[in-house]
C-alpha positions in Angstrom: 0.1 0.0 0.0 1.6 3.3 -1.1 2.1 6.3 1.6 -0.9 8.4 2.1 -1.3 11.6 0.5 -2.3 14.5 3.1 -5.1 16.6 1.9 -6.2 19.9 3.5 -8.0 18.1 6.4 -4.8 15.8 7.0 -4.6 12.0 6.4 -7.8 11.0 5.1 -8.7 7.5 6.2 -8.0 5.4 9.4 -6.2 2.9 7.1 -3.8 5.6 5.8 -3.0 6.8 9.3 -2.5 3.1 10.5 -0.1 2.5 7.5 1.9 5.5 8.2 2.3 4.6 11.8 3.2 0.8 10.8 5.9 2.3 8.6 7.4 4.4 11.3 7.5 1.6 13.8 9.1 -0.7 11.3 11.8 2.0 10.6 12.2 2.5 14.3 12.7 -1.4 15.0 15.4 -1.7 12.2 17.2 1.3 13.7 17.0 -0.2 17.2 18.3 -3.4 15.8 21.3 -1.3 14.2 22.5 0.1 17.5 24.2 -2.8 18.8 25.6 -3.7 15.4 27.2 -0.4 15.0 28.6 -0.3 18.3 30.1 -3.9 17.9 31.7 -3.4 14.4 33.1 0.2 15.8 34.5 -1.4 19.2 35.8 -4.8 17.9 36.8 -4.2 14.2 37.1 -0.2 13.9 34.4 -0.2 11.3 32.9 3.1 11.0 29.3 3.3 9.4 27.7 6.3 8.0 24.7 7.1 5.6 25.9 9.5 3.0 28.3 10.9 5.3 26.1 11.3 8.3 27.7 9.6 11.1 25.8 6.6 12.9 28.3 5.6 15.7 26.7 6.7 18.7 23.5 7.9 17.4 20.0 6.9 19.0 17.6 4.9 16.9 15.9 8.3 16.2 19.0 9.8 15.0 19.7 6.7 12.7 16.2 7.2 11.2 16.8 10.9 10.8 20.2 10.1 9.0 18.4 7.9 6.6 15.9 10.6 6.0 18.4 13.0 5.0 19.8 10.7 2.3 16.9 12.0 -0.1 19.3 15.2 -0.5 21.7 13.0 -2.4 19.8 10.7 -4.9 16.2 11.5 -4.3 16.0 8.1 -3.0 15.6 7.6 0.8 18.1 4.6 1.8 15.8 2.0 3.6 16.7 1.7 7.3 15.9 -2.3 6.8 18.6 -2.2 3.9 21.2 -0.6 6.2 20.4 -3.4 8.9 20.8 -6.1 6.3 24.1 -4.5 5.3 25.5 -4.2 8.9 24.4 -7.6 9.6 26.2 -9.1 6.8 29.2 -6.9 7.7 29.3 -8.1 11.2 30.2 -11.6 10.0 32.9 -10.5 7.5 35.8 -9.7 9.7 36.8 -6.4 8.5 39.3 -4.0 9.8 39.5 -0.2 10.0 37.4 0.6 7.1 34.6 3.4 6.7 31.6 2.0 5.3 29.1 4.3 3.6 25.8 2.4 3.8 24.0 4.7 1.7 26.7 4.4 -1.0 26.6 0.8 -0.8 22.9 0.3 -1.1 22.7 2.5 -4.0 25.2 0.8 -6.0 23.8 -2.6 -4.9 20.5 -1.4 -6.2 22.2 -0.7 -9.5 24.2 -3.8 -9.7 23.9 -5.1 -13.2 25.1 -8.5 -12.4 22.4 -9.4 -10.2 24.7 -10.4 -7.1 23.2 -11.1 -3.7 24.1 -8.8 -0.9 26.7 -11.0 0.6 28.2 -11.4 -3.0 28.3 -7.5 -3.5 29.7 -7.0 -0.4 32.5 -9.7 -0.7 33.7 -7.9 -4.0 33.3 -4.5 -2.1 35.8 -5.6 0.7 37.6 -8.3 -0.8 40.8 -6.7 0.6 39.8 -5.4 3.6 39.8 -8.6 6.2 41.2 -8.3 9.5 43.5 -10.7 11.1 42.2 -13.4 13.4 44.4 -12.1 16.2 44.1 -8.4 15.5 47.7 -8.1 14.7 47.4 -5.5 12.1 46.0 -3.0 14.6 48.6 -0.6 16.0 48.7 0.6 19.7 47.0 4.0 19.9 48.6 7.4 20.1 48.8 8.9 23.6 47.1 12.5 23.6 47.6 15.1 26.4 45.4 18.1 26.6 47.3 21.1 27.9 44.4 23.2 29.3 40.6 22.2 30.0 38.7 25.3 29.1 35.9 25.3 26.6 37.7 23.6 23.6 39.8 21.2 25.9 36.5 19.8 27.5 35.0 19.5 24.2 37.7 17.7 22.9 37.9 15.6 25.9 34.2 14.4 24.9 34.9 13.6 21.5 38.0 11.5 22.5 35.9 9.7 25.2 33.0 8.9 23.1 35.6 7.3 20.5 37.7 5.6 23.3 38.1 1.9 23.4 40.3 -1.0 22.8 41.3 -0.3 19.2 40.8 3.4 19.3 43.7 5.2 17.4 43.9 7.7 20.2 44.2 7.5 23.6 43.6 10.5 26.0 46.2 9.9 28.5 46.6 13.1 30.5 45.1 16.7 31.1 47.8 19.6 32.2 46.0 22.4 34.3 47.1 25.0 37.0 45.6 24.1 40.3 43.4 26.7 41.8 42.5 25.1 45.2 41.7 21.8 46.9 38.6 21.1 45.2 40.2 21.7 41.7 39.8 18.2 40.5 36.1 17.6 41.8 35.3 21.0 40.3 36.9 20.2 36.7 35.1 16.8 36.8 31.8 18.5 37.2 32.6 20.8 34.3 33.3 17.9 32.3 30.0 16.4 33.6 27.5 19.1 33.1 27.8 22.0 30.2 25.1 24.7 30.2 25.6 24.8 26.3 26.2 21.2 25.3 24.3 19.5 28.0 25.3 16.5 30.4 28.3 14.2 29.5 27.0 10.9 28.0 28.5 8.4 30.5 30.1 8.2 34.0 32.6 10.4 35.4 34.5 9.2 38.8 37.1 11.2 40.7 40.1 9.7 42.6 41.6 12.9 44.3 44.2 10.9 46.1 45.9 10.0 42.8 44.8 13.1 40.7 43.0 11.1 38.2 39.4 11.3 36.5 37.8 8.2 35.1 35.5 8.9 32.2 33.6 5.8 30.5 36.4 3.6 31.5 39.2 6.0 30.3 41.6 7.1 33.2 43.1 10.4 32.8 45.9 11.7 34.8 45.4 15.4 35.9 49.0 16.9 36.1 49.7 20.7 37.9 52.1 22.9 36.1 52.6 26.4 35.4 54.7 25.9 32.1 55.2 23.1 29.5 58.7 22.5 30.3 57.9 21.6 34.1 55.8 18.4 33.2 57.6 14.8 32.9 55.0 12.7 30.9 57.2 9.8 30.9 56.7 9.7 34.8 53.2 8.9 34.0 53.9 6.1 31.5 53.2 8.5 28.6 55.5 8.2 25.7 55.4 10.1 22.0 52.3 12.3 22.8 50.6 14.7 20.8 50.1 17.6 23.1 47.1 19.6 22.3 47.4 23.3 23.6 44.2 24.6 24.2 45.3 27.7 26.0 46.3 29.7 23.3 48.9 31.2 25.6 51.8 30.7 23.2 51.0 31.0 19.5 54.4 31.0 17.6 57.2 28.4 17.3 59.3 29.3 20.0 56.5 29.4 22.7 54.8 26.3 21.4 58.6 24.3 21.3 58.5 24.4 25.1 56.2 21.6 25.1 58.8 19.5 23.1 61.2 19.8 26.0 58.7 17.8 28.3 59.6 14.0 28.4 57.4 11.8 26.6 56.0 14.8 24.4 56.7 14.3 20.6 54.5 16.9 18.6 52.1 19.8 19.6 48.7 20.9 18.0 47.6 24.5 18.8 43.7 25.1 19.1 44.2 28.8 17.9 45.9 30.6 14.9 49.4 30.1 14.9 51.9 33.0 14.4 54.8 33.3 12.3 55.9 30.0 10.5 53.6 27.9 12.5 51.5 26.0 9.8 47.8 26.8 10.0 45.9 23.6 9.0 42.0 23.4 8.0 41.2 19.9 7.6 39.9 19.1 4.1 42.0 22.0 2.6 45.5 21.6 3.4 45.7 18.7 6.1 48.1 16.7 3.5 50.7 19.3 4.1 51.3 18.6 7.7 53.8 16.1 7.3 56.2 15.6 10.0 55.8 19.3 11.2 56.6 19.1 15.2 54.3 22.0 15.8 50.8 22.6 14.0 47.9 25.1 14.3 44.2 24.1 13.6 43.7 27.8 12.8 40.6 29.4 14.3 37.0 28.2 14.4 36.0 31.2 12.0 38.8 30.2 9.8 37.7 26.5 9.6 34.2 27.7 9.0 34.8 29.9 5.9 37.9 28.4 4.1 36.3 25.5 2.8 33.3 27.4 1.6 35.9 30.1 -0.2 37.8 27.2 -1.5 34.6 25.9 -3.3 33.6 29.4 -4.6 37.0 30.2 -5.6 37.4 26.9 -7.7 34.3 27.3 -9.4 34.1 31.3 -10.1 37.5 32.9 -9.0 37.5 35.4 -6.1 38.7 38.9 -6.8 38.3 40.3 -3.3 36.3 39.3 -0.4 35.6 41.0 3.2 34.6 38.4 6.1 32.4 40.1 8.7 31.9 37.6 11.7 29.0 37.9 14.3 30.5 36.0 16.9 29.3 34.6 20.2 31.0 36.2 23.5 34.0 34.4 24.6 35.9 33.7 27.7 38.4 36.7 27.2 35.7 39.3 27.6 34.6 40.9 30.7 31.1 40.0 32.3 30.9 43.7 33.6 32.7 46.8 32.6 36.5 46.6 33.8 39.9 46.8 32.6 41.1 45.0 29.5 44.3 45.1 27.4 42.2 44.9 24.3 40.1 47.6 23.1 36.5 47.3 23.5 36.5 43.8 25.2 36.5 45.4 28.7 32.8 46.3 28.4 30.2 43.8 29.6 29.6 40.9 27.1 26.3 40.3 28.0 25.1 43.9 27.4 26.8 45.0 24.3 27.6 44.3 20.8 31.4 44.8 20.6 33.5 45.6 17.4 36.9 43.6 17.6 39.6 42.6 15.3 39.6 39.0 13.9 42.6 36.9 12.5 40.3 34.8 10.2 41.0 36.5 6.8 45.0 36.3 7.3 44.6 32.7 8.5 42.5 31.8 5.7 45.0 33.2 3.4 47.8 30.9 4.8 45.3 27.9 4.0 44.4 29.3 0.7 47.7 31.2 -0.9 45.6 31.8 -4.0 43.6 34.4 -1.9 46.5 36.3 -0.3 46.0 39.9 -0.4 42.4 39.4 -1.4 40.4 39.3 1.9 40.0 41.7 4.7 38.1 40.9 8.1 36.2 42.3 11.2 34.2 40.7 14.0 31.5 41.8 16.2 30.9 39.9 19.5 27.6 39.5 20.7 25.7 38.5 23.7 25.0 34.8 22.9 26.7 31.9 24.5 27.8 29.7 21.2 27.1 29.5 17.4 28.3 32.2 15.2 27.9 33.7 11.8 30.5 34.8 9.1 29.0 36.9 6.5 31.1 36.8 3.2 31.0 39.9 0.9 32.7 38.5 -2.2 33.5 39.8 -5.6 34.1 37.1 -8.2 35.8 36.8 -11.5 32.5 36.1 -13.4 28.8 36.7 -12.8 26.7 34.2 -11.1 22.9 33.7 -10.1 21.4 32.7 -6.7 20.2 29.2 -7.7 23.6 28.2 -9.4 25.8 29.5 -6.5 23.5 27.7 -4.1 23.6 24.5 -6.2 27.3 24.4 -6.5 27.5 24.9 -2.3 24.8 22.3 -1.7 26.5 19.7 -4.0 29.9 20.4 -1.9 27.9 19.6 1.1 26.6 16.2 -0.3 29.1 14.6 -2.6 32.5 16.7 -2.5 35.6 15.7 -0.4 34.6 18.6 1.6 31.2 17.3 2.7 32.8 16.8 6.3 33.5 20.5 6.4 30.4 22.1 4.7 26.8 21.6 5.5 24.0 23.4 3.5 20.5 24.3 5.1 17.4 26.0 3.6 14.6 27.1 6.2 13.0 30.3 6.7 13.0 29.7 10.4 16.4 28.8 11.4 18.4 30.7 13.9 21.6 30.2 15.7 20.4 27.6 18.3 19.2 25.2 15.6 23.0 24.9 14.6 24.2 24.0 18.0 26.1 21.0 18.2 26.8 20.9 14.6 29.6 18.5 13.6 30.4 20.4 10.3 32.9 23.4 10.3 30.4 25.7 8.6 26.6 25.7 7.5 25.6 27.8 4.4 22.2 29.3 5.0 21.0 28.9 1.3 17.9 31.1 1.8 20.2 34.1 2.9 22.3 33.8 -0.2 22.6 37.2 -2.4 23.6 36.8 -5.9 21.7 38.7 -8.8 23.5 37.5 -11.8 26.5 40.0 -11.1 29.9 39.5 -9.7 29.0 40.6 -6.2 27.6 38.1 -3.9 26.9 37.8 -0.3 27.0 34.3 1.6 26.1 33.7 5.3 27.8 30.8 6.8 27.0 29.8 10.4 29.3 27.5 12.6 29.2 26.0 16.0 32.6 27.8 17.1 32.7 24.9 19.9 31.7 21.8 18.8 32.2 22.2 15.0 35.7 23.5 15.3 36.5 21.0 18.1 35.8 18.3 15.3 38.0 19.9 12.9 40.8 19.8 15.6 40.1 16.1 16.2 40.4 15.6 12.6 43.6 17.2 12.5 44.8 15.3 15.6 44.0 12.1 13.9 46.1 13.3 10.8 49.0 14.1 12.8 48.7 10.5 14.5 48.7 9.0 11.4 45.2 7.5 11.2 44.1 6.3 8.2 41.2 4.4 6.8 40.1 3.1 3.4 36.7 3.1 1.8 35.5 0.3 -0.4 36.4 0.1 -4.1 34.0 -0.1 -6.9 33.2 -3.6 -7.6 36.1 -5.7 -8.9 38.6 -2.5 -8.1 41.4 -2.0 -5.5 40.5 -0.3 -2.4 40.8 3.7 -2.7 42.4 5.2 0.1 40.5 8.1 2.0 41.3 10.2 5.1 39.0 9.3 7.8 36.0 9.2 5.6 33.0 8.9 7.9 35.0 8.7 10.9 36.0 12.1 10.7 32.7 13.3 10.5 31.7 11.8 14.0 
């Protein structure tokens, strides 16, 4: 029986209403059956499932149904949840290892398979070189990670790393370095991890051992180390070796300052969660992460830079950018004063909860570092506003050739769905969307298609939302994986060799 067609009075008959409810119940039941399969494949085999780039690890049954619903944006056909369940059931018995699995792509290609292969035959062809070893010997030990600082981005990164922790996880959060403020310091920091006014409660359990200066979260033991400077830490004394130190303080931003971390025994590399100065590489994952190499000190740039650079890259490649101005409407940050008081920076001393504050931003300069073809072509400014999170970048661009609104939006929409930048760019069209609707976004930036201004001339205006905490932290995590050498492969087209990708769906988690 086909789905009911709503009329002005709603669904017309009781039979149609019952049919719609039955369809929903069947979807939800299939999604509920998928949850343990997804968890087992991820924990046991390091297999990361998604639906056209929408991650499934850690999702609720409702979240799984929504991910399948969004698949209509890719090929106008919603991937049946039951089909994904069937694919996962087969994958669970195939002994795969460290592979990204796009269930939407697999379902679509199996549906078009001209050989008439059964699902198992099709999957055997797809993954014929991706079998793991019986004793797990193909796996490498996880890379140690240290968070230097435990503020907004530090705790957000901790949540991401803890969500992905496990026996076969490629990254292991081993320690957090902080400056102690009092006898209840550890308890208070555990409370800040457990409860968050913006992002909600931590999904799991948090236990404090004040005697040994540790916090255990979801089975991960984190050593808390008290230090006032990077060189004062001995990580080896805590069994930590070859660690990547993620500096979330922003206190040191040039190579000389950040290289102090490398003096600490057990530290090997440094990742800064702020724009780097001088010759420190500014990396925007998806754009120039392949240039990291063995650089001992790397910057993940800023939240604004990560939001705008992927969009600028798409527009530049399609139309060329002659000049651009970036105006950022940014949520207030911790470096502003709650009430009027002295502040070394202009205007930031005025009460953050009462004022819009014009301030400088280095996003334009950092964007030019990531996209050298735009050097000298961008300017930028920022306005801090009294909201706690989620910001908006307004891009005023002069292009090399004219373009209309529908064409420009189409290019950006396609980039968000099928391009290599689909983990960085999202696209929405809603006449009612506001900043809180983008809270928790996993993408670096979200293009607001209905706000686009393009009248067929060379002058266009784009509006790009971004969760300056969650979206940015996921970009930092992707750079961290790159520095740790995390690689996965996606299945090849039938009969071919596997094609290498970088983290594919895992990076979008």
